[in-house]
N, C-alpha and C positions, 0 to 999 in steps of 0.2 A: 629804677622806676621808684622814684620818690613818691610818696603817698601823702595826701592831703590830710586833714584831721578826720574827715569822715570816713576816708579809705582805711585810715590807720586803725580807727575804732572798729570797721568792719573786718579788718584783717585779724585783729586781736581776737574779737568774738568767735571768728571762725576757728581759729587755732585752737581756742579753749574748747570748742566743740568737738573738733577732730580727737582732742586729748581726751574728752570724756567717752567718746566712741571706743577709743582705744582701751579704756579701762575696762568698758562693758564687754568687748571682745575678748580680752584677756580672761574675765571671770567665766565667759561663755565657753571658751575653747580650752581653758586650763593652761595658758601660754602666758609667761610673765609679761606684765603691760610694757616694759621697756622695748621688747622687741615691736610692737605695734607703733610705739612712739617713734623710735629710730627709723622705721621704714617709711611712717607717715612724713618725718621731716624731709627724707630723700625725696620722696614722691613729689612733695611739695615745692621742693628747692630748684634752683636754676638749672640742676643736670636732668630734671625730668619735666615737670609742668611749668615751672617758672613762676608761680605764684609768690613764693618769698624769695628774697634775694638780699643782698648785702646793703642795699639802698633803701630797704622797705621802712626802716624804723628811723630813717635820717641820722640825726646826732643823738637820737635816745638810747640807740642799744646798749652802751655802756652802762647808763642809769637803770634800765630795766634789768639787765643782766646783773648788776651789783645788787639791787634791792631784792631780787630773786634768790640771790646766793644768801644774802642775809636771812631771808625767810627760812631758807633750807636748812642752814646750818643750825638756826636757831632752834628750829624742830627737833634736829638730830641731838642737839646738846641738852635740851628739855628732857629727852628720853633717856639721858646718860644718868643712871642711878648710881650713886656711889656705893651704896649698900650691895647693889646687885654685882658689882665689881668685885667686892670683897667676898662675895660667897660664890663667884663664879669658879670653874676648875682653873687650876694653874696653868693650863695650857691656854685659856683666853687672855691671861695677862701676858703671856709670852707673845701670844700673836699680835698684841698692840705694841708691844716693846721690842724684843728680839726679831720678832717676825717683820715690823716694820723696818727695823734697821737694814734687815737682809733685802727687803723689797727695795728700799731706797739706794742703797750701795750697788746692788746687783742689776738695777734697772740703769743706774747712771752710768756704770761701767759700759754695759751692753750698747747704750746708745752712743757714748763717746767714742768707742771702737768700730762699731758698725756703721755708725752715720756719720762720723767725723766732726762732729759739732764739738764747740767748747766745753769745757768741764763744768762750768756753772749753768750753761744752758741744758747740758745733761743732767745735773743735779736738779734744776727746776723741773724739768720733765719727769724725772724719777719721782722727785716729792709729790707731785701732782698723781702719778700712776700708783702711789701707795694707797690710795683711797679705793676701796671698794664701794662702801656707802650704803646705808638702809634704803636709799632710794632704788636700789636696783638688786639687793638681797632681800627686801620684804616683799616684793611681788613673788619672787622665786620661791620663797618659805610659803607663800598662799598656795601655791599650787604644788608644792612639793613637801609632803608632811614627814619631816625627818624627826629623829629623836630630839628631845629637849635639849640635851647638851650640845648638839650639832646645831641647832637653831640658835641657841644661847650664844654659842661662840662666834658664829657668823654675824649674827645681829650687833654683839657688842664690838667685834672688830671694826664693822661698818661704821657703826656710831662713832668711836673714839677716833679711828683713822680718818674719817671725813674731817673732823675737826683740827687734828694735829697736822694733816697734810696740808690743809688750806693755809694754816698759820705758817708752817715751814716754807711752803710755796711764796708767800706773800714775802717773807724775810729775803729768799733767794732772788725774787724778782726786783726787790728794791736794790739788792747789791750790784745786780747787772745793769740797771738804770744808772744808779749813781756811781758804777765803775769802783766799787767799793771790794777790795782783794784782801787787805790786811786783816789778819785774825781779830785784832783788837777793835778796827773799825766794824767787821762783821758783828762782834758781840754788842758794840754799841748801837747798831741798827737794830738788832734783834731785840735788845732790851727795851729801846725805844718804842718800836712798834707794838711788841707784845705788852709792855708796861703801859702804854696808852690805852690799848684794848682791855687790858685788865682792869685799870682805874674806871674808866668809862662805863664798862660793864658792871662793875661792883656797885656804882652810884646808881645808875638806871635800875638794876635789879633791887636794890634797897628801897628806891622810891616806889617802884611798882608793889614791892612787898608790903612796904607801909600802906600804901594806899588800898589794898586789897584785904589786909588784915585790919587795919584800924579806921578806915573811913567808911561811913555808908554810902554804898555805892547806888543807892536808890533801892529801896525795898522792893518794889515791883519789877524792877528790870536789872537786878544785881547780877545774875549769872552772864547775861549779853555784855553788861558794861565791863564786867571782869575779862571776858574774852578779847573786846577790843582794847583794852588797857594793855594786856599783856602783848598782843599783836603791835600796837603802837609803841610800846617800850622797846620791842625787838628793833624796828626801824629807826626810833630815835637813837637807840645805843649805836647802830651802824653809822647813821648821819653824823652824830656827834664826834665819833671817833675818826671818822673819815675827815672832818673839818679840823681836827687837831692834828693828825698824822696821817699822811696818806697811806691806804692799804692797812689801817689799824682796825677798820670797821669788823672784818671777820672774826679777829680775837675778841672785840668787844661783845658781839653777838653771842660767841660762844660761851664767854664767860658769864652773861646775863642769864643764858638758856641754862646752863648747869646749875646756877645758884637758885635760879626759881624753880627749875626741875627737882631740885634736892630739899626744898623749903616746904613747909607745911602750908601751902596756900589753899584759901578757899575756892570752892567750885574747880577743883583740879580736873574732875572727869570732864566737865564741860569745856573747859580751855583746851583739854587734850584732843577732845573730839573735833572742835573748831579749828585748831591748828592743823590737824591732820587734814580735813577738807581743803583749808586754804593751801597747804602745802601741796596736796595733790593736783590742784589747779594750776598752781604755778609751776610745778614739775612737768606738768603734762605741756604747759604753753612753753615753758623755756627748753625743755628737751626737743620739742619738734622744731622750734625756731633754730636752735643751735645746729641741728643737724641738717636744716634747710640752707643755712648759711655756708655749709662747707662746700667748698669747690673741689671736685675730684682731682683737679691739677695737683692740689698739695699732696695727695695721697700718691699720684702717679709719680712725682717728683722723688718721692722716697724710694720707689723701685723696690727691687727683691730685698734690700738691705732692711726696708720698713716692715715688710712681711716677717722677716726673720727676728727683727726686733719684738714684734708681737708673738710670734712663736716661743722665742725665749723667756719672755716675760711670763706667758701663760702656761707653758709647758715644763719650763726649768726652774726659773725663779719661784713661781707660786709653789708648787709642789715641795720645793726644797724648804721654803720657810714654815710650810704647814707641818712637814714630818718632823722638822727639828723642834718646833714649838710644842707638838704634841706628844714628843717622846716622853714614855714613861706614864702617860695618862691613860684613861679608861676608854678612848676611842678605839673602835676595831679599825683593822686596815681598810675596809670598805668605806667606813666614815671619814677616815684621813684622805683617801684617794677622792671621795666626794667633795671635799672641802678644798681639796688641791685643784680639782677641775671645774669648780664652780666658784670664781672670783671675778666676775665682770666688773669693768670700770663703768661709772655711770656719770650723774648730772654734776657733781663737783669739779672733777678733771675737765669736762667739757665746758661748763660754764667759766670757771676760772681761767682756763686757757685762752678762751674767746676774749674774756675781759682783758688779759695781758696781751694778747696779740693786737688789739685795737691800740693800746698805748706803745707797744712797741714799733708798731708802723707809724705812729704819731712822732715818734723819737727817731725816725729814720732808719729803722732797723728791720726791714721786711722781711730779709732772709731767716732771721731768729724767729720772727712770727709764723712764717710758713713752715719752719721745722717744728715749731711747738704745736700749732694746730694739727698739722699733718701728722705728726707721730701719735699725739693723744687720741685723736679722733679715729686713727686706724686701729689702735689697740682697744679703744672702745667698741668700734665696729664689729670686730672679729671677736672679742670675748662676749658682746652680747648676742651676737648671731650664733655662735656655737655652744657658749656656757649657757647663758640664760635659755636660749630657744632650745636646746636639748637637754635642760636640766632635769627633768623629769625621766627622760630616758636614760640619762646617765645614772640617776638615783636607782632605777629599776635594774639596771645592769649590775650595779655594784650591790645590788640587795639591801641599801638602807633605808628604805620605807619601813616603817614599823607594822606590824601585825595590822590587816585591814578588818575592821569589825563593822559589819552592818546591823542597825539597831531598828527594828520596825515598831514605830510608835513613838512620837515625840510628848508624850505626856509626862507626868512628873517623874516616873519610874525611868523612862527612857533618857529623858534629859540629865537626870542624875547620874545614871548609869554612864552616859556619854561624857559628862564632866569629868568623872573619875577616871575614865580611861584615857582621855586626852591629857590630863594632868600627868599622867604617866609616859607620855609620848606617842600613845597608840594613833593609829590613822582611824577614826571613827566617822561613818556617816549614818545620818538618821533618815528614815523613811517615813513621811508622813502626809495624810491626805486631807486633813483638815488644816484651812488656810490660817486660821487664828493660830492653831498650834505651831505651824511652820513659821510665822512671823516671830512668835514668842521665843522659840528656840535659836532663830536667826540673831535676834537681839542679843541673846546671851553668848553669841560668838560661835555657835556650833554650826556645823555643816549639815544642811538639810536637803533632801530631795524630795521634791513634791510629788506625790503620786500614791497610788493605791498599792500597798504592799502583797496584796494578794495578787498582783499581776505580774507576770514571768517578766515582762519587756521592762516592766518598773524597777523590778530588781535587777535586771541586768544593767539597766543604765546607771543604776546606784553603784555599780561595781561589784555584784555578788559573785561574779565568775572569779574575781582574785581575792575574795573574802576567806579568812581562815576560820571566822567565827560570824554566825548569823544568830542574832538574839531578837526574838519578838515579845515585845513587853505590853501589848495593848490590854485593855481591861475586858475584851471580848475572847474567850477561850476558844470559839469557833475561828476567829480570825487566826488567833496564834496557832491552832492545830493545820489550818489549811497553808499558812506561811511556812511551817516547819516541813510539811510534806512537799511543798515546790522547792524549798531550799535543797532538801535530800535528793529528790529526784531530778532535779535540772542542774544544780550549781555543786552538789557533794563537797560543802566546806569541811573542814576537820572537825568543828564542833556546831551543834544546833542547840540553842537553850532557848526555852519558853517559859513565859509567865504562865502559871496555872492560877485561875482566880477561884475555881471550884476544886475543893480537895477530891472530890468524887471523879474528877477529870484526868487526875496523875496517871492512872494505868494506860489510859488511851494514848497518852503522849509517850510514855515509856514502852509501850508495845512497838511503837514506830522506831525505836532508838534515839529518842529526844531526851536530852536531859531536861527533867521538869523542875521548875522552881515554884513549888506550892507557896503563893502569898501567905495563906494562913499558917503553914508550918513554918515559913521563914520568920514570920512575926513572933510567934510562939517560942522559936529557938533562940530569937534575940532577947526576948524577956528572960527565958532560962539562963541564957549567957550572963545576962547583967545581975541575975540573982546568984549563980554557982561560980562564975568567973569573971568577976568584974575587971580585974586588972587585964586580963587577956582581951576581953571585949574592947576596953577603952583603947589599949595598944592597936587592936585592929582597926578601930574607927580612924586611926591616924594613918593608915596605910596610904602611900602615894604623897605623904607629906612629910613625917618624920621617919616613921618606919615603912618596911617594904617587904613583901614575901614575893618570891619568883619561882617558878619550876623550869628546868631545864634538862634536856637530855645529853647523857654523858658521851661525848665524842672527841674530848681532848685527850692526847696521849699523856699529858700532865696528870689527868686523873684515872685512866683505865689502869686497874690493877693495884692500885693504891689503896691504904687502909685510911680511915678518917684520922686516925693518930698522925699519920704521914702528911696529910693534907692540911690538917688544921692550922699549923704556924704558918703556911702559905697564903691563907686566906685573909682579907682584911680584917683590921680590928672591928668588933662589934658586929659580927656576921658569922652564922654557923648553919651547918647542913642538918636540918631537923628532921627530915624524911627521906627515905629512899623507896622507890616504887619499882618492882621487879616482877615479872610475869603476872601481873594482874594483881600482886600483893604488895602492900605498903607497910613499912616498917619503921619503927624508931630506932634507928642505928647507934651501936657503941663504937668505941676508938677501934677496935678491930675488925670491924666490918669493911669488907673489900669491895671497891666498885669494879662494876663490869660495864663493858661498851652497851650501850643502850639503856641503861638504868636512867631513871628521871629522878631528880635530886630536887628537893625543896630548900631553897635558901632563905633564910630569915635574919633580919637584922634592920640598921637604919637604911636609909633608901640610897645614899652614896655609896655605901660598903657593899650593898647586895649588887647594885649594878656594876661596880668593880669586880666583884667576883663573878659576875656573868661573864666579863672578858675573858677572866682567868681559865673558867670553865669551858669556854666555848668561844675562842678567840676570834674565829672568823665570821661569826653570826650569833647575833643576839635574838 
């Protein structure tokens, strides 16, 4: 059903509209958007409604997919911060090196023996399936608030592997097309493609950086021109590299993205927001289109062996690489299992596989094209359906979602508290009835539930039933008292905290068993602290950035019955046990103090060391 230009425009607009609706549904129902995008593609495709088919885009499909891949890879590379990689836990580096090798080799071997395809084709599919990608990981992390270390590891793995997997797949693809098998020829092919991409990427990045930094881009409209210049640079890098050497464009846009992302370019925040929106539209369109182009006969041809490949990739190879890469690090067992079972494949494998399939068919290799597309999409379908679709349930079962905190009031106090807690990886939801305050908090990236915090149903819909802490921070003591009463009687969280604006009302709160924070007393104590204990107060102000204080119950056999002298050498450096609370009494312990099960200990030190000590003190749950 070849479409004329008018029909093509209508089709593209409709697909983009469906993609936007999928994003909205994702936010509304807290399900990763890739699930809706994939389902939309299948419904619109020839297997259901038949609105989109292989001939819908004529000969323009490979061009559309190629440019879309360029934008998506550039977006991921732009977010790849070299400094962040240096600061990331060792496990993150292992995930993108050792873990990637395990994924590549394990997947290639599995495909070769289960599907009986050529080693090079197996390696090509294996290279593509290394990539998890930020386009599928980011939507999951938006609805599953895991701790920072887990999110950072998954995001970094997705960004790095998206780029490296795409470049590696390009080289293997060229080797298959040109029938290159000798190691020396393979090396020459890799060097040519990668070298071309690097050179073009460096040149384009240099030109764009010079224009951004040293050329007046119009005083009245410089941010917009900067955004357009960066987007144009990405597309030019892709097109120029492709003109010099086929399939070198991905390496070029990856190089340009990394260089510009790590350079001090002006209007970086505006550029990032703009690219994010463009990528979201492109991603929605391409994901739906590629899913619609898939014919189920490709999947059916793989049979039971294809399903077994997907199972091995998801349930054997993925857990193996995660546990090997994170061995000896501070991830809990639950977090390692979550990372193992939440690694769906996404847009880069789908789009590059489709791109290669078109060229394989043009070269008279339909069997290779069908095996490539069928295997890649089968893994994508199954991992997205089960791993992305049930990511929140998996996280809840493994208990890796951090402490849930409900904060009533999105004023200055509430937003500041929310930011501090989120920086430490906690799961925070603000409740606010004022529309302007809601908008302000959301613009700061905070999760806000619009409604009246004194309404039981509003609190319930915000998640108060699962909250460990409810904190009410409004400037109205009557509101704070009513919220505290509702939280205590209806939801029974572990802790209820309330801001008290009038010191005379403190007793009324404490009579209800609510921990009252008097604004007057807190301000006076802050002044007193700076006067009498400036060093301590300065250090406390850095909690969540450089320093950290955490309190945890003693449950580990590693600690019960041991003295602090026994435990001290086992703690990470720059970390110590400062306080012990037992039977309602809190003491400053000495080396002879022996810990008992149920004691609550306060750990103090730098942030990395304290969180490492938490895993040691209570390995199955932080």
